DOTITOR-774199 format. One record per residue (C-alpha): residue number from 1; y, x, z; residue in three letters. Coordinates in pm, 1 decimal, always signed. Each point is the difference from the previous one (the first is absolute). Example, Ala and Ser with C-alpha at 12.3 -4.5 7.8 and 13.67 -1.06 7.14 Angstrom:
% DOTITOR-774199
<nr 1 | v -450.0 | u +1230.0 | w +780.0 | rest ALA>
<nr 2 | v +344.0 | u +137.0 | w -66.0 | rest SER>
//
This chain:
% DOTITOR-774199
<nr 1 | v -4947.6 | u -2185.0 | w +3301.6 | rest MET>
<nr 2 | v +64.9 | u -44.3 | w -394.4 | rest PHE>
<nr 3 | v -263.3 | u +120.4 | w -233.4 | rest CYS>
<nr 4 | v -175.5 | u -99.9 | w -322.5 | rest GLY>
<nr 5 | v -256.6 | u -293.6 | w -41.0 | rest ALA>
<nr 6 | v -155.4 | u +228.2 | w -252.8 | rest SER>
<nr 7 | v -197.1 | u +344.7 | w +90.7 | rest PRO>
<nr 8 | v +175.7 | u +183.7 | w -259.9 | rest GLY>
<nr 9 | v -187.1 | u +221.6 | w -250.7 | rest ARG>
<nr 10 | v -13.7 | u +307.9 | w +244.0 | rest ASP>
<nr 11 | v -255.4 | u -43.2 | w +270.0 | rest PRO>
<nr 12 | v +229.4 | u +220.1 | w +225.2 | rest GLY>
<nr 13 | v +226.9 | u -334.3 | w +39.9 | rest TYR>
<nr 14 | v -275.7 | u -178.2 | w +163.5 | rest LEU>
<nr 15 | v -75.4 | u +292.5 | w +210.6 | rest ALA>
<nr 16 | v +368.3 | u +18.2 | w +98.5 | rest LEU>
<nr 17 | v +8.8 | u -378.2 | w +121.3 | rest ALA>
<nr 18 | v -315.8 | u +47.5 | w +195.4 | rest ARG>
<nr 19 | v +136.5 | u +296.7 | w +149.9 | rest SER>
<nr 20 | v +331.7 | u -170.7 | w +89.2 | rest VAL>
<nr 21 | v -185.1 | u -300.1 | w +137.9 | rest GLY>
<nr 22 | v -221.4 | u +223.5 | w +217.3 | rest ARG>
<nr 23 | v +274.9 | u +201.4 | w +110.5 | rest GLY>
<nr 24 | v +218.9 | u -285.1 | w +117.4 | rest LEU>
<nr 25 | v -268.2 | u -161.0 | w +188.8 | rest ALA>
<nr 26 | v -80.9 | u +348.2 | w +175.5 | rest GLU>
<nr 27 | v +385.0 | u -0.3 | w +94.6 | rest HIS>
<nr 28 | v -29.3 | u -336.1 | w +142.9 | rest GLY>
<nr 29 | v +225.8 | u -142.0 | w -265.6 | rest ILE>
<nr 30 | v -81.3 | u -331.7 | w -134.6 | rest GLY>
<nr 31 | v +19.4 | u -77.5 | w -381.5 | rest VAL>
<nr 32 | v +201.0 | u -283.4 | w -150.3 | rest VAL>
<nr 33 | v -61.5 | u -30.4 | w -369.5 | rest TYR>
<nr 34 | v -41.9 | u -251.5 | w -288.3 | rest GLY>
<nr 35 | v -344.0 | u -142.3 | w +118.6 | rest GLY>
<nr 36 | v -194.9 | u +89.4 | w -309.4 | rest GLY>
<nr 37 | v -365.2 | u +116.2 | w -8.6 | rest ARG>
<nr 38 | v +48.4 | u +197.4 | w -319.3 | rest VAL>
<nr 39 | v +119.2 | u +334.2 | w -132.1 | rest GLY>
<nr 40 | v +200.7 | u +238.1 | w +245.8 | rest LEU>
<nr 41 | v +89.6 | u -309.7 | w +222.6 | rest MET>
<nr 42 | v -370.0 | u -75.6 | w +62.2 | rest GLY>
<nr 43 | v -91.5 | u +383.2 | w +45.2 | rest ALA>
<nr 44 | v +290.3 | u +23.9 | w +252.0 | rest LEU>
<nr 45 | v -110.2 | u -304.8 | w +188.6 | rest ALA>
<nr 46 | v -386.2 | u +69.5 | w +1.3 | rest ASP>
<nr 47 | v +84.3 | u +370.3 | w +137.5 | rest ALA>
<nr 48 | v +237.4 | u -115.4 | w +286.0 | rest ALA>
<nr 49 | v -235.5 | u -274.7 | w +100.6 | rest LEU>
<nr 50 | v -308.8 | u +243.4 | w +6.6 | rest ALA>
<nr 51 | v +187.1 | u +244.1 | w +201.5 | rest ALA>
<nr 52 | v +69.7 | u -277.0 | w +267.8 | rest GLY>
<nr 53 | v +361.6 | u -96.8 | w -101.0 | rest GLY>
<nr 54 | v +163.1 | u -314.5 | w -43.4 | rest GLU>
<nr 55 | v +88.4 | u -121.5 | w -332.4 | rest VAL>
<nr 56 | v +241.9 | u -298.1 | w -98.9 | rest THR>
<nr 57 | v +25.7 | u -127.4 | w -316.1 | rest GLY>
<nr 58 | v +259.5 | u -216.8 | w -171.7 | rest VAL>
<nr 59 | v -105.5 | u -183.3 | w -315.9 | rest ILE>
<nr 60 | v +137.2 | u -262.7 | w -232.6 | rest PRO>
<nr 61 | v -230.4 | u -325.2 | w -4.6 | rest ARG>
<nr 62 | v -50.0 | u +48.1 | w -378.5 | rest ARG>
<nr 63 | v -153.3 | u +317.6 | w +56.3 | rest LEU>
<nr 64 | v -237.3 | u -118.9 | w +273.6 | rest VAL>
<nr 65 | v -101.5 | u -277.7 | w -258.3 | rest ASP>
<nr 66 | v -97.6 | u +269.0 | w -248.9 | rest ARG>
<nr 67 | v -228.8 | u +152.7 | w +275.6 | rest GLU>
<nr 68 | v +216.1 | u +308.4 | w +44.3 | rest LEU>
<nr 69 | v +58.9 | u -23.7 | w +380.3 | rest ALA>
<nr 70 | v -190.1 | u +251.9 | w +216.2 | rest HIS>
<nr 71 | v -249.9 | u -191.0 | w +192.9 | rest PRO>
<nr 72 | v -16.0 | u +229.9 | w +328.7 | rest GLY>
<nr 73 | v +344.1 | u +57.2 | w +120.8 | rest LEU>
<nr 74 | v +125.5 | u -11.3 | w +360.2 | rest THR>
<nr 75 | v +256.5 | u -256.7 | w -121.2 | rest GLU>
<nr 76 | v +80.4 | u -170.8 | w -343.2 | rest LEU>
<nr 77 | v +330.6 | u -198.0 | w -60.8 | rest TYR>
<nr 78 | v -18.8 | u -198.0 | w -305.7 | rest VAL>
<nr 79 | v +333.1 | u -85.4 | w -137.9 | rest VAL>
<nr 80 | v +123.6 | u -191.9 | w -300.5 | rest ASP>
<nr 81 | v +208.0 | u +241.3 | w -192.3 | rest THR>
<nr 82 | v +51.9 | u +376.0 | w -54.8 | rest LEU>
<nr 83 | v +324.0 | u -32.4 | w +144.0 | rest HIS>
<nr 84 | v -142.1 | u -133.1 | w +325.4 | rest GLU>
<nr 85 | v -266.6 | u +283.4 | w -5.2 | rest ARG>
<nr 86 | v +285.2 | u +278.7 | w -4.3 | rest LYS>
<nr 87 | v +196.2 | u -149.5 | w +272.3 | rest ALA>
<nr 88 | v -294.5 | u -72.8 | w +225.7 | rest LYS>
<nr 89 | v -139.2 | u +357.7 | w -58.6 | rest MET>
<nr 90 | v +379.6 | u +134.4 | w +69.9 | rest ALA>
<nr 91 | v +3.9 | u -218.9 | w +302.5 | rest ASP>
<nr 92 | v -316.7 | u +129.2 | w +195.1 | rest VAL>
<nr 93 | v +2.4 | u +349.8 | w -119.2 | rest ALA>
<nr 94 | v +159.4 | u +282.3 | w +185.3 | rest ASP>
<nr 95 | v +43.7 | u +232.7 | w -305.5 | rest GLY>
<nr 96 | v -103.7 | u +14.0 | w -365.1 | rest PHE>
<nr 97 | v -213.7 | u +247.8 | w -207.6 | rest ILE>
<nr 98 | v -60.6 | u -36.1 | w -375.3 | rest ALA>
<nr 99 | v -315.9 | u +155.6 | w -152.4 | rest LEU>
<nr 100 | v -42.4 | u +17.7 | w -361.8 | rest PRO>
<nr 101 | v +8.0 | u -327.5 | w -173.5 | rest GLY>
<nr 102 | v +148.3 | u -186.3 | w -315.3 | rest GLY>
<nr 103 | v +289.4 | u -241.4 | w -25.9 | rest LEU>
<nr 104 | v -59.8 | u -206.7 | w +299.8 | rest GLY>
<nr 105 | v -12.5 | u +302.8 | w +216.7 | rest THR>
<nr 106 | v +342.8 | u +121.0 | w -154.1 | rest LEU>
<nr 107 | v +147.4 | u -344.7 | w +59.5 | rest GLU>
<nr 108 | v -121.4 | u -17.5 | w +350.1 | rest GLU>
<nr 109 | v +135.3 | u +359.0 | w +72.3 | rest LEU>
<nr 110 | v +333.1 | u -78.4 | w -166.6 | rest ALA>
<nr 111 | v +56.1 | u -319.6 | w +193.4 | rest GLU>
<nr 112 | v -41.7 | u +160.6 | w +343.0 | rest VAL>
<nr 113 | v +205.4 | u +284.6 | w -112.3 | rest ALA>
<nr 114 | v +269.0 | u -230.3 | w -113.0 | rest SER>
<nr 115 | v -7.7 | u -182.9 | w +323.1 | rest TRP>
<nr 116 | v +44.7 | u +336.2 | w +183.6 | rest ALA>
<nr 117 | v +276.3 | u +76.5 | w -206.6 | rest GLN>
<nr 118 | v +165.5 | u -333.3 | w +95.6 | rest LEU>
<nr 119 | v -77.9 | u +80.2 | w +366.9 | rest ASP>
<nr 120 | v -244.7 | u -301.5 | w +7.1 | rest LEU>
<nr 121 | v -254.5 | u +211.5 | w +157.4 | rest HIS>
<nr 122 | v -0.9 | u +344.8 | w +171.7 | rest THR>
<nr 123 | v -369.6 | u +91.8 | w -43.6 | rest LYS>
<nr 124 | v -115.0 | u +308.8 | w -157.2 | rest PRO>
<nr 125 | v -125.6 | u +12.0 | w -353.0 | rest ILE>
<nr 126 | v -237.4 | u +258.6 | w -139.2 | rest GLY>
<nr 127 | v -171.3 | u +79.4 | w -316.2 | rest LEU>
<nr 128 | v -357.2 | u +161.9 | w +14.4 | rest LEU>
<nr 129 | v -149.7 | u +131.5 | w -327.3 | rest GLY>
<nr 130 | v -215.5 | u +283.2 | w -137.0 | rest ARG>
<nr 131 | v +52.8 | u +220.1 | w -312.8 | rest ASP>
<nr 132 | v +391.1 | u -74.1 | w +2.6 | rest GLY>
<nr 133 | v -73.7 | u -394.5 | w -72.0 | rest TYR>
<nr 134 | v +361.0 | u -78.1 | w +136.6 | rest TRP>
<nr 135 | v +170.3 | u +280.9 | w -162.2 | rest ASP>
<nr 136 | v +125.9 | u -195.3 | w -299.9 | rest PRO>
<nr 137 | v +152.5 | u -261.2 | w +222.9 | rest LEU>
<nr 138 | v +152.9 | u +260.4 | w +236.0 | rest MET>
<nr 139 | v +163.5 | u +146.4 | w -305.2 | rest ALA>
<nr 140 | v +125.1 | u -321.0 | w -124.9 | rest TRP>
<nr 141 | v +149.9 | u -60.5 | w +343.2 | rest LEU>
<nr 142 | v +159.5 | u +342.7 | w +13.4 | rest ASP>
<nr 143 | v +160.4 | u -60.1 | w -330.0 | rest GLY>
<nr 144 | v +123.7 | u -332.2 | w +107.3 | rest ALA>
<nr 145 | v +172.6 | u +164.5 | w +303.7 | rest VAL>
<nr 146 | v +148.3 | u +258.5 | w -257.4 | rest GLU>
<nr 147 | v +110.9 | u -283.3 | w -208.2 | rest ALA>
<nr 148 | v +170.0 | u -165.1 | w +285.2 | rest GLY>
<nr 149 | v -228.3 | u -330.0 | w +18.0 | rest PHE>
<nr 150 | v -163.0 | u +102.2 | w +323.2 | rest ILE>
<nr 151 | v +154.3 | u +182.6 | w +302.9 | rest SER>
<nr 152 | v -162.0 | u +324.7 | w +113.7 | rest ALA>
<nr 153 | v -22.8 | u -194.7 | w +352.3 | rest HIS>
<nr 154 | v -210.6 | u -283.2 | w -160.4 | rest HIS>
<nr 155 | v -227.8 | u +244.6 | w -187.9 | rest ARG>
<nr 156 | v -89.9 | u +160.8 | w +325.5 | rest SER>
<nr 157 | v -146.8 | u -334.8 | w +118.1 | rest LEU>
<nr 158 | v -311.1 | u +87.4 | w -225.7 | rest LEU>
<nr 159 | v -224.0 | u +272.7 | w +141.1 | rest GLN>
<nr 160 | v -253.3 | u +155.2 | w -212.9 | rest VAL>
<nr 161 | v -329.9 | u +192.9 | w +105.1 | rest ASP>
<nr 162 | v -334.0 | u +76.9 | w -101.2 | rest ALA>
<nr 163 | v -140.3 | u +26.2 | w +376.2 | rest ASP>
<nr 164 | v -33.0 | u -322.9 | w +219.5 | rest LEU>
<nr 165 | v +53.9 | u +203.8 | w +307.4 | rest ASP>
<nr 166 | v +313.2 | u +169.5 | w -119.1 | rest VAL>
<nr 167 | v +151.6 | u -361.4 | w -104.0 | rest LEU>
<nr 168 | v -102.8 | u -145.1 | w +326.4 | rest LEU>
<nr 169 | v +165.1 | u +285.5 | w +185.6 | rest ALA>
<nr 170 | v +313.8 | u -91.5 | w -197.7 | rest ARG>
<nr 171 | v -36.5 | u -354.7 | w +76.2 | rest PHE>
<nr 172 | v -21.1 | u +86.1 | w +410.3 | rest ASP>
<nr 173 | v +322.4 | u +198.8 | w -38.6 | rest ARG>
<nr 174 | v +176.1 | u -283.9 | w -223.4 | rest TRP>
<nr 175 | v +341.5 | u -112.2 | w +113.6 | rest GLU>
<nr 176 | v +154.0 | u -259.8 | w -211.1 | rest ALA>
<nr 177 | v +315.5 | u +143.0 | w -160.2 | rest PRO>
<nr 178 | v +321.9 | u -125.3 | w +140.8 | rest PRO>
<nr 179 | v +119.8 | u -336.6 | w -145.4 | rest ASP>
<nr 180 | v +202.0 | u +115.9 | w -280.1 | rest ARG>
<nr 181 | v +167.7 | u -334.9 | w -59.4 | rest TRP>
<nr 182 | v +159.8 | u -6.2 | w +346.9 | rest GLY>
<nr 183 | v +15.4 | u -281.8 | w +239.1 | rest SER>
<nr 184 | v +135.3 | u -320.2 | w -104.1 | rest PRO>
<nr 185 | v +334.0 | u -113.5 | w +121.3 | rest THR>
<nr 186 | v +136.7 | u -324.4 | w +67.8 | rest VAL>
<nr 187 | v +374.8 | u -87.9 | w -94.8 | rest ALA>
//
């Protein structure tokens, strides 16, 4: 899960994070996220834990030292850098969902999408929002396809919905696209 360390201005964002945390727990799906106790991250973790779910956090030591780590997680990995955080999260997760957030959320989402584009993983990637939160990003991606900077194939790696159950159903049907780069050859 990628999401904001801020609650956002609209209380609906916190409600969304709580609903997703609770929904994932009810589906028996563990949460892997950035390990924070504040903002959407904290709301997501608290709701999943309250619903009996397992929540794994991955947080850089610098943020633990600033007392931002969630104290009640099922498991907490403390790493040295943000790069290590993203790698660990990607390693232990079976898929990725981004909720509303800021630059950190966007950066994490862009990195796993880039990794998928390079065939470094074949895990599903979804964006879950409300009130068209992700529409500007999707419009930008569509424009990048039209301008020839992103293939339609790679654009299709990002699935968007406002309903967790619909997104999870898509994840259940997810089949990694065929390797568009082809198999390596030896000469």
